[in-house]
Every structure is written in C-alpha cells, then in structure tokens.
N, C-alpha and C positions, 0 to 999 in steps of 0.2 A: 592390265587394263585399269581403268579408273572407276569401275563399279557401275558404269552407265550402260544399260542395255537398251539399245535403240532398235526399232524395227527398220527394215530396209527402206531407205529413202528418208528417214527421219534424222534430223540433225541432232547431235548430242554434244556434250561438252568436249570440245576439241582443244586445240592449242590456244585459241582466242577466247575460250569460255571457261572461267575457273569454276571449281566445284563450290557449292554453297557451303557456308560456314555456320556453325552454331553461334548465336550472339553471346558476347562475354558477360552480359548482365549489367554492364555499366550504363547502357542506355536500353531500358526495357522496350521490347518490340511488341508487346501486346499484353493480354491478360495473363495473370500468373498461372503457372502450370498446376498448382494445387490450390485447394480452397483456403481462404483466410479464416482463421479461428477468431471468433468474437466472444468477448467476455459476457456472460449472462447478466451480470450486475456491474456495469462499469462504474468507476469512481466518478462521482459528480460533486460539484460544489454544494448543492443542496443536501446531499447525503452526509458530507463532511460536517456541514453546519448543524444539521439535525443531531448527529452524534455528539457534537461538541456541546450543544445546548442540554441534551439529556444527561451527559456526563457531568456537566457543571451543576445541574440541579441535584444529581445524585450525590456528588461530593459535598455540596452545600448542606443537604439534609443530614448527612452523616457527620459533617463537621460541627453542626449546631448541637449535636448530642454531647460534645465535649464541653466541660466546664472550665478547663484550664489547658495549658499548653501540652502537657503529656497526654491527657485524654483526647484532645483534638488531634494530636499526631497519630495516636493509635487508631482512632476512628477513621481518619483519612487513609491510613495505611490499609486497613481492612476494606474500606469502600473502594479504594483503588485496585486492590487485588481482585475483588469481585467484578469490578468494571473491566479489568483486563481479561478475566476469564470469559466474560460476555463478548469482548472484542475478539478473542480467539475463536469463539463459536461463530461469530459473524463473519470472520475472515474465511472460515472453512465452508459454512453453509448459507451465509446470508450476504448482506450488502457490505462490500469492502470499504466503501466511502464512509458509512456510518462507523465502522470499526476504526477507521483512521481518525475520525473526529473524537471518538471515545479515548483512543490511545493518547492523542495529543493533549487533551484537556486533563486526563489522568496524570500524565507526566508533569504538567504544569502544577496541578494540585499537590502532587508529592514534592515538587520543588519548593512550593510555598511552605508546606509543613516542615521540610528539612531546614529551610531558612529560619523559621520560628524556633525550632529546636536548637539550632546553632546559636541564635541570638540569645536565647535564655541560658544556654550553657556558657556563653561568653560573659554574660552579666553576673551569673551566680557562681560559676566555677564548678557546678555539680551537674552531672549528666542527668537531664530531666526525664528520661524515659524509663528509668529503673526505680 
C-alpha cells in the first residue's frame, strides 16, 4: 500500500492522486521550522562610530605622552594593546559594534606609528625603537 488509511467510502490517494511531498527548501512554504536566533547586541553604525571615537581619543591621549618618535611608538603600542584587550572583552560580553570600531581605529593608529618608525629608520639608518 501507499500508507493511506481511508475509512470505508472515503477517497484516498489512488492512481490519479500523488502522495504529498516535502518541499525542497528552494521556495519556502511558510514559517521556519525552528526559531531564529537574534543577537542581543547587533552591530550598528552608531556603535562602530562610538567605538572609533573613543579609541581615537584613547590613542591620541597616549600618543601625546611621547616626546619623540620612539616614545610615541611605544606609547601607541601600549595603548593599542590595552584597547584590543578592551575590544576582546566587548566582543565576548558587550557590544560587538563598539569593539569593531575600537579594533579598526587601533589598527590604523598602529599603522601610523609603524609608518613613522619606518620613516625615521629610513632617514637615519638606525632602528629607532631600541
């Protein structure tokens, strides 16, 4: 048989009536079968911008402590490391958008410090960080 149990007099799937099929998923037929998970702190543009502004101010304050290229580079390296630790905590327990802004600006600050160290090294021929 084909699995259809009909009462007497009730029509069932016969030769002219095919069995129902499970949809392939290419064209959804309704609501999803299981609930959709939503992130508690979705990444937003405002969160990324606020993280970027705070990280920029953080790196600027630490960068102003340096009086020459080597001290600027070391202060920027330390400030960036602390900022990335904060971004790691934010990724795990807080707002991922803010963590993204912090990470992006920190990478940019480190790139500027690396460019200045490289430029000084190229000008003097002496590695400036030792």
